[in-house]
MOPAC internal coordinates of N, CA, C and O (Angstrom, degrees):
PM7 1SCF
backbone

  N    0.0000 0     0.00 0     0.00 0    0    0    0
  C    1.4430 1     0.00 0     0.00 0    1    0    0
  C    1.5271 1   108.12 1     0.00 0    2    1    0
  O    1.2310 1   120.46 1   -44.01 1    3    2    1
  N    1.3261 1   116.73 1   135.99 1    3    2    1
  C    1.4475 1   122.01 1   178.37 1    5    3    2
  C    1.5276 1   109.76 1   -66.69 1    6    5    3
  O    1.2310 1   120.95 1   -36.99 1    7    6    5
  N    1.3219 1   115.78 1   143.01 1    7    6    5
  C    1.4682 1   119.75 1   176.64 1    9    7    6
  C    1.5198 1   108.38 1  -103.56 1   10    9    7
  O    1.2310 1   120.63 1     3.02 1   11   10    9
  N    1.3157 1   116.41 1  -176.98 1   11   10    9
  C    1.4629 1   121.95 1   179.36 1   13   11   10
  C    1.5154 1   112.94 1   -77.72 1   14   13   11
  O    1.2310 1   119.48 1   173.16 1   15   14   13
  N    1.3206 1   118.60 1    -6.84 1   15   14   13
  C    1.4590 1   122.85 1  -179.47 1   17   15   14
  C    1.5214 1   110.12 1  -104.82 1   18   17   15
  O    1.2310 1   120.62 1   -44.78 1   19   18   17
  N    1.2973 1   116.41 1   135.22 1   19   18   17
  C    1.4672 1   121.90 1  -176.72 1   21   19   18
  C    1.5324 1   110.31 1   -62.03 1   22   21   19
  O    1.2310 1   121.00 1   -49.34 1   23   22   21
  N    1.3356 1   115.70 1   130.66 1   23   22   21
  C    1.4499 1   121.96 1   177.18 1   25   23   22
  C    1.5126 1   115.74 1    78.69 1   26   25   23
  O    1.2310 1   119.71 1  -168.95 1   27   26   25
  N    1.3196 1   118.16 1    11.05 1   27   26   25
  C    1.4662 1   120.07 1   178.94 1   29   27   26
  C    1.5135 1   110.20 1  -123.46 1   30   29   27
  O    1.2310 1   121.04 1   -18.41 1   31   30   29
  N    1.3252 1   115.61 1   161.59 1   31   30   29
  C    1.4423 1   121.43 1   177.58 1   33   31   30
  C    1.5359 1   109.00 1  -127.77 1   34   33   31
  O    1.2310 1   121.01 1   -29.34 1   35   34   33
  N    1.3216 1   115.67 1   150.66 1   35   34   33
  C    1.4495 1   121.24 1   177.40 1   37   35   34
  C    1.5169 1   109.29 1   -86.09 1   38   37   35
  O    1.2310 1   120.45 1   -51.40 1   39   38   37
  N    1.3210 1   116.75 1   128.60 1   39   38   37
  C    1.4612 1   121.89 1   175.37 1   41   39   38
  C    1.5283 1   107.83 1  -111.17 1   42   41   39
  O    1.2310 1   120.58 1   -64.41 1   43   42   41
  N    1.3369 1   116.49 1   115.59 1   43   42   41
  C    1.4563 1   120.97 1  -179.76 1   45   43   42
  C    1.5057 1   108.25 1   -85.14 1   46   45   43
  O    1.2310 1   120.19 1   -44.78 1   47   46   45
  N    1.3510 1   117.24 1   135.22 1   47   46   45
  C    1.4464 1   122.66 1   178.02 1   49   47   46
  C    1.5278 1   109.86 1  -126.64 1   50   49   47
  O    1.2310 1   120.67 1   -26.00 1   51   50   49
  N    1.3160 1   116.33 1   154.00 1   51   50   49
  C    1.4537 1   122.09 1   177.54 1   53   51   50
  C    1.5386 1   108.39 1   -66.72 1   54   53   51
  O    1.2310 1   121.07 1   -46.32 1   55   54   53
  N    1.3159 1   115.56 1   133.68 1   55   54   53
  C    1.4624 1   119.65 1  -177.46 1   57   55   54
  C    1.5347 1   112.27 1  -108.68 1   58   57   55
  O    1.2310 1   120.63 1   119.22 1   59   58   57
  N    1.3435 1   116.41 1   -60.78 1   59   58   57
  C    1.4563 1   119.12 1  -177.48 1   61   59   58
  C    1.5376 1   110.23 1  -164.73 1   62   61   59
  O    1.2310 1   121.64 1   -11.42 1   63   62   61
  N    1.3297 1   114.46 1   168.58 1   63   62   61
  C    1.4575 1   122.34 1   178.24 1   65   63   62
  C    1.5124 1   109.17 1  -106.06 1   66   65   63
  O    1.2310 1   120.51 1   -44.24 1   67   66   65
  N    1.3344 1   116.62 1   135.76 1   67   66   65
  C    1.4439 1   122.67 1   178.35 1   69   67   66
  C    1.5243 1   108.68 1  -126.85 1   70   69   67
  O    1.2310 1   119.46 1   -48.36 1   71   70   69
  N    1.3105 1   118.63 1   131.64 1   71   70   69
  C    1.4685 1   122.02 1   176.18 1   73   71   70
  C    1.5112 1   108.27 1   -82.19 1   74   73   71
  O    1.2310 1   120.99 1   -58.68 1   75   74   73
  N    1.3377 1   115.72 1   121.32 1   75   74   73
  C    1.4661 1   121.59 1  -176.11 1   77   75   74
  C    1.5288 1   109.30 1  -137.54 1   78   77   75
  O    1.2310 1   121.38 1   -13.51 1   79   78   77
  N    1.3139 1   114.96 1   166.49 1   79   78   77
  C    1.4527 1   123.10 1   172.39 1   81   79   78
  C    1.5380 1   106.86 1   -99.28 1   82   81   79
  O    1.2310 1   120.12 1   -61.36 1   83   82   81
  N    1.3231 1   117.37 1   118.64 1   83   82   81
  C    1.4708 1   121.70 1  -177.35 1   85   83   82
  C    1.5176 1   109.00 1  -110.90 1   86   85   83
  O    1.2310 1   121.43 1   -51.73 1   87   86   85
  N    1.3509 1   114.88 1   128.27 1   87   86   85
  C    1.4695 1   121.11 1  -178.60 1   89   87   86
  C    1.5279 1   109.49 1  -136.16 1   90   89   87
  O    1.2310 1   119.77 1   -26.79 1   91   90   89
  N    1.3178 1   118.04 1   153.21 1   91   90   89
  C    1.4762 1   118.66 1   171.73 1   93   91   90
  C    1.5249 1   110.60 1   -59.94 1   94   93   91
  O    1.2310 1   119.71 1   -36.29 1   95   94   93
  N    1.2964 1   118.15 1   143.71 1   95   94   93
  C    1.4618 1   123.07 1  -176.82 1   97   95   94
  C    1.5188 1   110.43 1   -97.72 1   98   97   95
  O    1.2310 1   120.05 1  -126.11 1   99   98   97
  N    1.3029 1   117.51 1    53.89 1   99   98   97
  C    1.4708 1   120.99 1  -173.62 1  101   99   98
  C    1.5211 1   111.45 1  -104.20 1  102  101   99
  O    1.2310 1   119.45 1  -137.07 1  103  102  101
  N    1.3103 1   118.65 1    42.93 1  103  102  101
  C    1.4568 1   120.19 1   175.36 1  105  103  102
  C    1.5305 1   109.20 1   -80.52 1  106  105  103
  O    1.2310 1   120.48 1   -19.80 1  107  106  105
  N    1.3033 1   116.68 1   160.20 1  107  106  105
  C    1.4683 1   120.46 1  -178.03 1  109  107  106
  C    1.5264 1   111.84 1   -65.61 1  110  109  107
  O    1.2310 1   120.06 1   144.21 1  111  110  109
  N    1.3134 1   117.49 1   -35.79 1  111  110  109
  C    1.4694 1   120.63 1   179.57 1  113  111  110
  C    1.5337 1   110.08 1   -67.69 1  114  113  111
  O    1.2310 1   120.24 1   134.30 1  115  114  113
  N    1.3244 1   117.14 1   -45.70 1  115  114  113
  C    1.4504 1   121.07 1   179.09 1  117  115  114
  C    1.5231 1   110.80 1   -63.19 1  118  117  115
  O    1.2310 1   120.36 1   141.28 1  119  118  117
  N    1.3343 1   116.92 1   -38.72 1  119  118  117
  C    1.4579 1   120.71 1   178.02 1  121  119  118
  C    1.5317 1   112.30 1   -64.95 1  122  121  119
  O    1.2310 1   120.10 1   144.02 1  123  122  121
  N    1.3337 1   117.42 1   -35.98 1  123  122  121
  C    1.4545 1   120.77 1   177.62 1  125  123  122
  C    1.5213 1   110.55 1   -66.97 1  126  125  123
  O    1.2310 1   120.20 1   142.55 1  127  126  125
  N    1.3275 1   117.22 1   -37.45 1  127  126  125
  C    1.4700 1   120.98 1  -177.60 1  129  127  126
  C    1.5232 1   111.70 1   -76.01 1  130  129  127
  O    1.2310 1   120.06 1   132.79 1  131  130  129
  N    1.3352 1   117.49 1   -47.21 1  131  130  129
  C    1.4552 1   121.69 1  -171.79 1  133  131  130
  C    1.5400 1   115.25 1  -103.92 1  134  133  131
  O    1.2310 1   119.75 1   173.52 1  135  134  133
  N    1.2829 1   118.08 1    -6.48 1  135  134  133
  C    1.4738 1   120.81 1   178.64 1  137  135  134
  C    1.5145 1   112.48 1    64.48 1  138  137  135
  O    1.2310 1   120.30 1    42.86 1  139  138  137
  N    1.3470 1   117.03 1  -137.14 1  139  138  137
  C    1.4616 1   122.07 1  -178.18 1  141  139  138
  C    1.5171 1   113.13 1   -68.56 1  142  141  139
  O    1.2310 1   119.68 1   164.50 1  143  142  141
  N    1.3257 1   118.22 1   -15.50 1  143  142  141
  C    1.4624 1   121.18 1   176.94 1  145  143  142
  C    1.5272 1   111.63 1   -62.19 1  146  145  143
  O    1.2310 1   120.03 1   158.31 1  147  146  145
  N    1.3292 1   117.55 1   -21.69 1  147  146  145
  C    1.4707 1   121.77 1  -176.83 1  149  147  146
  C    1.5377 1   110.71 1   -61.21 1  150  149  147
  O    1.2310 1   119.50 1   155.40 1  151  150  149
  N    1.3167 1   118.57 1   -24.60 1  151  150  149
  C    1.4553 1   120.82 1  -178.73 1  153  151  150
  C    1.5243 1   113.01 1   -74.84 1  154  153  151
  O    1.2310 1   120.05 1   169.10 1  155  154  153
  N    1.3332 1   117.52 1   -10.90 1  155  154  153
  C    1.4654 1   121.27 1   176.33 1  157  155  154
  C    1.5129 1   111.56 1  -111.02 1  158  157  155
  O    1.2310 1   120.34 1  -159.29 1  159  158  157
  N    1.3352 1   116.96 1    20.71 1  159  158  157
  C    1.4598 1   121.59 1  -175.18 1  161  159  158
  C    1.5309 1   111.67 1  -118.96 1  162  161  159
  O    1.2310 1   121.50 1   -26.46 1  163  162  161
  N    1.3272 1   114.73 1   153.54 1  163  162  161
  C    1.4625 1   122.41 1   173.38 1  165  163  162
  C    1.5194 1   108.95 1  -125.31 1  166  165  163
  O    1.2310 1   121.59 1   -32.58 1  167  166  165
  N    1.3230 1   114.57 1   147.42 1  167  166  165
  C    1.4617 1   121.29 1   171.37 1  169  167  166
  C    1.5199 1   106.09 1  -100.52 1  170  169  167
  O    1.2310 1   120.34 1   -54.94 1  171  170  169
  N    1.3304 1   116.95 1   125.06 1  171  170  169
  C    1.4580 1   123.06 1  -175.43 1  173  171  170
  C    1.5302 1   108.36 1  -116.66 1  174  173  171
  O    1.2310 1   120.65 1   -60.97 1  175  174  173
  N    1.3326 1   116.35 1   119.03 1  175  174  173
  C    1.4545 1   121.44 1   178.50 1  177  175  174
  C    1.5379 1   106.37 1  -103.85 1  178  177  175
  O    1.2310 1   120.76 1   -60.10 1  179  178  177
  N    1.3296 1   116.15 1   119.90 1  179  178  177
  C    1.4438 1   121.06 1  -174.39 1  181  179  178
  C    1.5216 1   112.02 1  -139.02 1  182  181  179
  O    1.2310 1   119.71 1    -7.91 1  183  182  181
  N    1.3316 1   118.15 1   172.09 1  183  182  181
  C    1.4589 1   120.87 1   178.82 1  185  183  182
  C    1.5481 1   110.32 1   -59.74 1  186  185  183
  O    1.2310 1   120.98 1   -27.30 1  187  186  185
  N    1.2943 1   115.72 1   152.70 1  187  186  185
  C    1.4651 1   122.73 1  -178.39 1  189  187  186
  C    1.5252 1   110.99 1   -57.14 1  190  189  187
  O    1.2310 1   120.50 1   -54.68 1  191  190  189
  N    1.3335 1   116.66 1   125.32 1  191  190  189
  C    1.4456 1   122.65 1   176.36 1  193  191  190
  C    1.5153 1   116.10 1    77.35 1  194  193  191
  O    1.2310 1   119.56 1  -171.75 1  195  194  193
  N    1.3316 1   118.44 1     8.25 1  195  194  193
  C    1.4642 1   120.43 1  -177.76 1  197  195  194
  C    1.5275 1   111.86 1   -74.67 1  198  197  195
  O    1.2310 1   119.46 1   151.76 1  199  198  197
  N    1.3272 1   118.63 1   -28.24 1  199  198  197
  C    1.4625 1   122.82 1  -176.90 1  201  199  198
  C    1.5139 1   107.88 1  -133.69 1  202  201  199
  O    1.2310 1   120.22 1   -42.83 1  203  202  201
  N    1.3356 1   117.18 1   137.17 1  203  202  201
  C    1.4613 1   121.27 1   177.55 1  205  203  202
  C    1.5317 1   109.81 1  -117.12 1  206  205  203
  O    1.2310 1   120.28 1    -3.55 1  207  206  205
  N    1.3021 1   117.08 1   176.45 1  207  206  205
  C    1.4568 1   121.45 1  -171.14 1  209  207  206
  C    1.5271 1   114.36 1   -74.13 1  210  209  207
  O    1.2310 1   118.64 1   169.68 1  211  210  209
  N    1.3051 1   120.20 1   -10.32 1  211  210  209
  C    1.4656 1   120.84 1   178.85 1  213  211  210
  C    1.5305 1   112.20 1   -99.94 1  214  213  211
  O    1.2310 1   119.72 1  -169.34 1  215  214  213
  N    1.3096 1   118.14 1    10.66 1  215  214  213
  C    1.4587 1   123.05 1  -178.69 1  217  215  214
  C    1.5283 1   111.19 1   -85.23 1  218  217  215
  O    1.2310 1   122.14 1   -20.95 1  219  218  217
  N    1.3340 1   113.51 1   159.05 1  219  218  217
  C    1.4572 1   121.85 1   168.89 1  221  219  218
  C    1.5325 1   105.37 1  -122.19 1  222  221  219
  O    1.2310 1   120.50 1   -35.23 1  223  222  221
  N    1.3255 1   116.64 1   144.77 1  223  222  221
  C    1.4557 1   121.11 1  -171.74 1  225  223  222
  C    1.5147 1   111.76 1  -119.36 1  226  225  223
  O    1.2310 1   121.73 1   -28.44 1  227  226  225
  N    1.3203 1   114.29 1   151.56 1  227  226  225
  C    1.4553 1   121.85 1   172.88 1  229  227  226
  C    1.5209 1   107.41 1  -133.10 1  230  229  227
  O    1.2310 1   120.27 1   -47.67 1  231  230  229
  N    1.3186 1   117.09 1   132.33 1  231  230  229
  C    1.4444 1   121.95 1   178.47 1  233  231  230
  C    1.5303 1   111.63 1  -102.59 1  234  233  231
  O    1.2310 1   120.21 1   177.51 1  235  234  233
  N    1.3161 1   117.20 1    -2.49 1  235  234  233
  C    1.4580 1   121.45 1  -176.43 1  237  235  234
  C    1.5202 1   114.27 1  -111.41 1  238  237  235
  O    1.2310 1   118.99 1   170.76 1  239  238  237
  N    1.3103 1   119.54 1    -9.24 1  239  238  237
  C    1.4530 1   121.07 1  -179.89 1  241  239  238
  C    1.5175 1   111.95 1   147.94 1  242  241  239
  O    1.2310 1   121.19 1    11.82 1  243  242  241
  N    1.3216 1   115.32 1  -168.18 1  243  242  241
  C    1.4649 1   121.82 1  -174.96 1  245  243  242
  C    1.5210 1   114.73 1   -86.02 1  246  245  243
  O    1.2310 1   119.95 1   174.46 1  247  246  245
  N    1.3300 1   117.70 1    -5.54 1  247  246  245
  C    1.4480 1   120.51 1  -170.76 1  249  247  246
  C    1.5324 1   113.98 1   -66.90 1  250  249  247
  O    1.2310 1   120.02 1   124.69 1  251  250  249
  N    1.3231 1   117.57 1   -55.31 1  251  250  249
  C    1.4571 1   120.44 1  -174.42 1  253  251  250
  C    1.5270 1   109.37 1  -148.62 1  254  253  251
  O    1.2310 1   121.27 1   -46.22 1  255  254  253
  N    1.3135 1   115.17 1   133.78 1  255  254  253
  C    1.4609 1   120.76 1   177.35 1  257  255  254
  C    1.5098 1   108.83 1   -83.41 1  258  257  255
  O    1.2310 1   120.01 1   -63.62 1  259  258  257
  N    1.3324 1   117.59 1   116.38 1  259  258  257
  C    1.4528 1   122.08 1  -177.04 1  261  259  258
  C    1.5157 1   113.51 1   -96.16 1  262  261  259
  O    1.2310 1   119.62 1   166.69 1  263  262  261
  N    1.3357 1   118.34 1   -13.31 1  263  262  261
  C    1.4352 1   122.14 1  -174.16 1  265  263  262
  C    1.5272 1   111.63 1  -119.64 1  266  265  263
  O    1.2310 1   120.62 1   -37.42 1  267  266  265
  N    1.3314 1   116.42 1   142.58 1  267  266  265
  C    1.4601 1   120.55 1   174.18 1  269  267  266
  C    1.5264 1   108.43 1  -110.24 1  270  269  267
  O    1.2310 1   120.56 1   -31.24 1  271  270  269
  N    1.2912 1   116.53 1   148.76 1  271  270  269
  C    1.4621 1   122.28 1  -179.84 1  273  271  270
  C    1.5291 1   108.09 1   -78.97 1  274  273  271
  O    1.2310 1   120.80 1   -56.38 1  275  274  273
  N    1.3400 1   116.07 1   123.62 1  275  274  273
  C    1.4637 1   122.18 1  -179.78 1  277  275  274
  C    1.5343 1   110.79 1   -95.21 1  278  277  275
  O    1.2310 1   120.34 1   138.94 1  279  278  277
  N    1.3245 1   116.96 1   -41.06 1  279  278  277
  C    1.4632 1   119.99 1   177.81 1  281  279  278
  C    1.5241 1   110.45 1  -149.04 1  282  281  279
  O    1.2310 1   121.53 1   -27.79 1  283  282  281
  N    1.3304 1   114.69 1   152.21 1  283  282  281
  C    1.4638 1   121.71 1   177.35 1  285  283  282
  C    1.5304 1   107.57 1  -130.55 1  286  285  283
  O    1.2310 1   121.09 1   -52.91 1  287  286  285
  N    1.3242 1   115.53 1   127.09 1  287  286  285
  C    1.4645 1   121.42 1   177.34 1  289  287  286
  C    1.5257 1   107.98 1  -121.23 1  290  289  287
  O    1.2310 1   120.56 1   -63.86 1  291  290  289
  N    1.3092 1   116.53 1   116.14 1  291  290  289
  C    1.4626 1   121.58 1   179.16 1  293  291  290
  C    1.5190 1   109.11 1   -93.51 1  294  293  291
  O    1.2310 1   121.20 1   -51.24 1  295  294  293
  N    1.3274 1   115.30 1   128.76 1  295  294  293
  C    1.4508 1   121.97 1   175.75 1  297  295  294
  C    1.5180 1   108.42 1  -112.56 1  298  297  295
  O    1.2310 1   119.58 1     6.91 1  299  298  297
  N    1.2975 1   118.40 1  -173.09 1  299  298  297
  C    1.4646 1   122.34 1  -174.50 1  301  299  298
  C    1.5327 1   112.67 1   -59.04 1  302  301  299
  O    1.2310 1   120.19 1   135.22 1  303  302  301
  N    1.3369 1   117.25 1   -44.78 1  303  302  301
  C    1.4535 1   119.35 1  -176.08 1  305  303  302
  C    1.5154 1   115.14 1  -129.50 1  306  305  303
  O    1.2310 1   119.65 1  -170.64 1  307  306  305
  N    1.3188 1   118.28 1     9.36 1  307  306  305
  C    1.4547 1   121.29 1   178.70 1  309  307  306
  C    1.5387 1   110.15 1  -155.15 1  310  309  307
  O    1.2310 1   120.82 1   -11.97 1  311  310  309
  N    1.3083 1   116.03 1   168.03 1  311  310  309
  C    1.4362 1   123.53 1   177.06 1  313  311  310
  C    1.5240 1   109.42 1  -121.99 1  314  313  311
  O    1.2310 1   120.31 1   -42.58 1  315  314  313
  N    1.3363 1   117.01 1   137.42 1  315  314  313
  C    1.4522 1   121.70 1   175.29 1  317  315  314
  C    1.5184 1   108.24 1  -111.70 1  318  317  315
  O    1.2310 1   120.52 1   -59.07 1  319  318  317
  N    1.3242 1   116.61 1   120.93 1  319  318  317
  C    1.4663 1   122.73 1  -176.90 1  321  319  318
  C    1.4984 1   109.10 1  -113.95 1  322  321  319
  O    1.2310 1   120.03 1   -42.86 1  323  322  321
  N    1.3187 1   117.55 1   137.14 1  323  322  321
  C    1.4550 1   122.92 1   173.82 1  325  323  322
  C    1.5113 1   106.06 1  -104.23 1  326  325  323
  O    1.2310 1   120.42 1   -59.73 1  327  326  325
  N    1.3294 1   116.80 1   120.27 1  327  326  325
  C    1.4677 1   123.13 1  -177.29 1  329  327  326
  C    1.5187 1   109.47 1  -117.97 1  330  329  327
  O    1.2310 1   121.14 1   -43.29 1  331  330  329
  N    1.3273 1   115.42 1   136.71 1  331  330  329
  C    1.4627 1   122.69 1  -178.75 1  333  331  330
  C    1.5150 1   111.05 1  -121.01 1  334  333  331
  O    1.2310 1   120.07 1   -34.86 1  335  334  333
  N    1.3254 1   117.47 1   145.14 1  335  334  333
  C    1.4377 1   122.83 1   176.77 1  337  335  334
  C    1.5264 1   108.29 1   -58.60 1  338  337  335
  O    1.2310 1   121.75 1   -49.86 1  339  338  337
  N    1.3360 1   114.26 1   130.14 1  339  338  337
  C    1.4630 1   118.22 1  -179.46 1  341  339  338
  C    1.5402 1   109.29 1   -83.03 1  342  341  339
  O    1.2310 1   121.18 1   -47.80 1  343  342  341
  N    1.3413 1   115.34 1   132.20 1  343  342  341
  C    1.4789 1   118.59 1  -177.67 1  345  343  342
  C    1.4994 1   113.06 1   -66.10 1  346  345  343
  O    1.2310 1   120.10 1   180.00 1  347  346  345

């Protein structure tokens, strides 16, 4: 993948494992915002600050990150992340 610097590429590496609650992101509000894309998204509830908006996620192991973070909402004691299948 091309990076923001001329002549370089981004190499994604495995960083760490986080225990989270993963659910389909099929709420009516999310559907209004993202349309049909909502069917390829997950809502991930995790500890505060465990995931940021430049992360890529894998739910199957360390091999390949299949999901990109679309939005991050920090609350008082947890973070809600919206993750979408990467094309």
